[in-house]
Backbone as JSON, one array per atom type, in Angstrom:
{
  "sequence": "MGDFYYVYVLFSLKDNKFYIGFTNDIKRRMREHNQGKNPSTSYRLPLELIYYEAHLNKEDVRRRERYFKTTKGKTTLRQLLRESLKNHF",
  "N": [[-1.53, -4.69, -30.16], [0.94, -4.99, -27.66], [1.8, -6.61, -24.51], [1.53, -4.81, -21.43], [3.77, -3.12, -19.21], [4.16, -2.1, -15.87], [4.99, 0.61, -13.78], [4.73, 1.27, -10.41], [3.38, 2.91, -7.5], [3.18, 2.47, -4.14], [1.58, 3.29, -1.07], [2.28, 3.21, 2.27], [0.09, 2.76, 4.86], [0.8, 2.34, 7.39], [3.43, 3.3, 7.98], [3.59, 5.61, 6.53], [5.16, 5.8, 4.19], [6.55, 5.56, 0.85], [6.48, 2.87, -1.54], [8.08, 1.66, -4.32], [7.76, -0.04, -7.35], [7.86, -2.47, -10.09], [5.94, -4.26, -12.56], [4.34, -6.8, -14.62], [1.77, -7.4, -14.26], [-0.45, -5.81, -12.63], [-2.65, -6.15, -10.9], [-2.29, -8.73, -9.82], [0.15, -8.31, -8.55], [-0.49, -6.4, -6.61], [-2.19, -7.93, -4.99], [-0.32, -9.81, -4.04], [1.4, -8.13, -2.57], [-0.39, -7.12, -0.57], [-1.1, -9.44, 0.7], [1.1, -10.01, 2.12], [3.26, -11.26, 0.87], [5.57, -10.19, -0.12], [8.71, -9.58, 1.01], [9.79, -7.01, 1.3], [7.67, -5.34, 1.82], [5.96, -6.55, 3.59], [5.88, -6.01, 6.33], [4.82, -3.53, 6.39], [2.14, -3.22, 6.01], [-1.24, -1.95, 6.08], [-1.27, -1.42, 2.48], [-1.68, 1.04, -0.06], [-2.45, 1.48, -3.45], [-1.32, 4.18, -5.12], [-0.46, 5.36, -7.42], [0.27, 4.73, -10.84], [2.0, 3.89, -13.89], [1.73, 2.93, -17.26], [3.66, 1.1, -19.57], [4.97, 0.11, -22.75], [7.34, -1.17, -23.06], [9.7, -3.11, -21.35], [12.24, -2.22, -20.51], [11.89, 0.55, -20.54], [10.06, 0.87, -18.44], [11.54, -0.04, -16.29], [13.58, 1.84, -16.23], [12.08, 4.09, -15.53], [11.19, 3.3, -13.01], [13.66, 3.21, -11.63], [14.28, 5.95, -11.75], [12.17, 7.07, -10.18], [12.97, 6.17, -7.72], [15.08, 7.74, -7.05], [16.26, 10.74, -5.37], [15.4, 13.05, -6.73], [13.37, 11.93, -8.29], [11.57, 11.06, -6.3], [10.81, 13.52, -5.3], [9.51, 14.53, -7.56], [7.35, 12.72, -7.66], [6.04, 13.37, -5.24], [5.23, 15.96, -5.84], [3.55, 15.5, -8.07], [1.55, 14.04, -6.83], [0.62, 15.58, -4.8], [-1.94, 16.81, -4.06], [-3.58, 14.54, -3.89], [-2.33, 13.06, -1.84], [-2.56, 14.85, 0.28], [-5.34, 15.13, 0.59], [-6.29, 12.55, 0.87], [-4.78, 11.0, 2.66]],
  "CA": [[-0.76, -4.06, -29.1], [1.54, -5.98, -26.79], [1.55, -6.53, -23.08], [2.01, -3.62, -20.74], [4.55, -3.19, -17.98], [3.71, -1.02, -15.01], [5.71, 1.09, -12.61], [3.65, 1.62, -9.49], [3.76, 3.5, -6.22], [2.31, 2.11, -3.02], [1.73, 4.13, 0.11], [2.05, 2.44, 3.49], [-0.73, 3.44, 5.86], [1.43, 2.08, 8.69], [4.59, 4.17, 8.24], [3.49, 6.79, 5.65], [6.26, 5.82, 3.23], [6.29, 5.02, -0.47], [7.19, 1.72, -2.07], [8.05, 1.78, -5.78], [8.12, -1.29, -8.0], [7.33, -2.64, -11.44], [5.34, -5.57, -12.79], [3.56, -6.92, -15.85], [0.39, -7.71, -13.85], [-0.58, -4.96, -11.45], [-3.63, -6.72, -9.96], [-1.62, -9.84, -9.11], [1.2, -7.77, -7.69], [-1.15, -5.78, -5.45], [-2.62, -9.04, -4.13], [0.87, -10.34, -3.38], [1.83, -7.16, -1.56], [-1.33, -7.02, 0.54], [-1.12, -10.73, 1.4], [2.35, -10.12, 2.84], [4.17, -12.17, 0.17], [6.78, -9.48, -0.5], [9.44, -9.24, 2.23], [10.05, -5.57, 1.39], [6.48, -4.59, 2.24], [5.08, -7.35, 4.47], [5.8, -5.4, 7.66], [4.33, -2.16, 6.22], [0.73, -3.3, 5.63], [-1.8, -2.07, 4.73], [-0.72, -0.6, 1.41], [-2.63, 1.58, -1.04], [-1.91, 1.86, -4.74], [-1.64, 5.6, -5.28], [-0.03, 5.86, -8.73], [0.95, 3.79, -11.73], [2.17, 4.24, -15.29], [1.82, 1.77, -18.15], [4.65, 1.23, -20.64], [5.0, -1.04, -23.65], [8.68, -1.76, -23.07], [10.18, -3.41, -20.0], [13.37, -1.35, -20.17], [11.35, 1.88, -20.22], [9.44, 0.85, -17.11], [12.63, -0.18, -15.3], [14.24, 3.15, -16.16], [11.18, 4.97, -14.79], [11.26, 2.85, -11.61], [14.93, 3.7, -11.08], [14.15, 7.4, -11.57], [11.3, 7.35, -9.04], [13.67, 5.82, -6.49], [16.08, 8.77, -6.76], [15.74, 11.89, -4.63], [14.66, 13.89, -7.68], [12.16, 11.2, -8.65], [10.64, 11.11, -5.16], [10.28, 14.89, -5.28], [8.54, 14.58, -8.66], [6.14, 12.0, -7.21], [5.34, 14.16, -4.21], [4.59, 17.09, -6.53], [2.45, 14.95, -8.86], [0.51, 13.47, -5.97], [0.45, 16.49, -3.67], [-3.34, 16.94, -3.64], [-4.08, 13.21, -3.5], [-1.78, 12.71, -0.53], [-3.09, 15.78, 1.27], [-6.77, 14.91, 0.78], [-6.65, 11.15, 1.1], [-4.03, 10.31, 3.72]],
  "C": [[-0.26, -5.14, -28.15], [1.15, -5.83, -25.34], [2.11, -5.23, -22.52], [2.87, -4.0, -19.55], [4.19, -1.95, -17.18], [4.76, -0.67, -13.97], [4.62, 1.61, -11.69], [4.22, 2.16, -8.19], [2.71, 3.09, -5.2], [2.59, 3.07, -1.88], [1.37, 3.28, 1.32], [1.24, 3.27, 4.47], [-0.15, 3.25, 7.26], [2.55, 3.09, 8.97], [4.63, 5.42, 7.34], [4.66, 6.93, 4.68], [5.81, 5.2, 1.92], [7.04, 3.71, -0.68], [7.01, 1.8, -3.58], [8.51, 0.46, -6.38], [7.62, -1.33, -9.43], [6.85, -4.07, -11.61], [4.7, -5.6, -14.17], [2.1, -7.26, -15.54], [0.11, -6.99, -12.53], [-1.58, -5.51, -10.44], [-3.02, -7.86, -9.14], [-0.61, -9.3, -8.11], [0.62, -7.1, -6.45], [-1.63, -6.85, -4.46], [-1.43, -9.59, -3.35], [1.36, -9.4, -2.27], [0.9, -7.2, -0.35], [-1.55, -8.34, 1.28], [0.19, -10.98, 2.15], [3.38, -11.01, 2.17], [5.45, -11.5, -0.3], [7.5, -9.05, 0.77], [9.69, -7.74, 2.4], [8.86, -4.78, 1.92], [5.63, -5.32, 3.27], [4.91, -6.73, 5.85], [5.22, -3.98, 7.6], [2.85, -2.12, 5.84], [-0.13, -2.45, 6.56], [-1.17, -1.06, 3.76], [-1.83, -0.15, 0.47], [-1.87, 1.87, -2.33], [-2.31, 3.31, -4.99], [-1.24, 6.14, -6.65], [0.53, 4.7, -9.53], [1.03, 4.37, -13.13], [2.29, 2.95, -16.07], [2.81, 2.08, -19.27], [4.62, -0.03, -21.48], [6.32, -1.8, -23.58], [9.18, -1.93, -21.64], [11.34, -2.51, -19.58], [12.91, 0.07, -19.83], [10.78, 1.91, -18.81], [10.5, 0.71, -16.03], [13.38, 1.14, -15.12], [13.39, 4.12, -15.34], [11.17, 4.59, -13.3], [12.54, 3.37, -10.95], [14.87, 5.21, -10.82], [13.32, 7.72, -10.34], [11.97, 7.03, -7.71], [14.79, 6.81, -6.15], [15.43, 9.9, -5.95], [14.9, 12.79, -5.53], [13.33, 13.23, -8.07], [11.12, 11.21, -7.54], [10.02, 12.49, -5.04], [9.23, 15.05, -6.38], [7.24, 13.89, -8.26], [5.35, 12.8, -6.19], [4.62, 15.35, -4.84], [3.39, 16.61, -7.35], [1.26, 14.57, -8.0], [0.16, 14.36, -4.78], [-0.99, 16.55, -3.17], [-3.91, 15.6, -3.19], [-3.6, 12.83, -2.11], [-2.37, 13.58, 0.57], [-4.55, 15.44, 1.6], [-7.13, 13.5, 1.2], [-5.98, 10.54, 2.33], [-3.75, 11.23, 4.87]]
}
């Protein structure tokens, strides 16, 4: 089996907003985000990983990332994570 690619959703505890991205190393990427190395999220710390999906193909994961960034995709995420968001945050 080959390497995995991940689409992930972070939740900012500072502004209660989502950040959606993709990577081939989710642990490294989380470290980078929480160390403030990503300009898109450095001012929104702390961040929590609340969802991720693993894919075998980079194009599939990029397509999923683009979908999650649409209005319909954000609605899907909120529905998928409704209980987690309500109980945890």
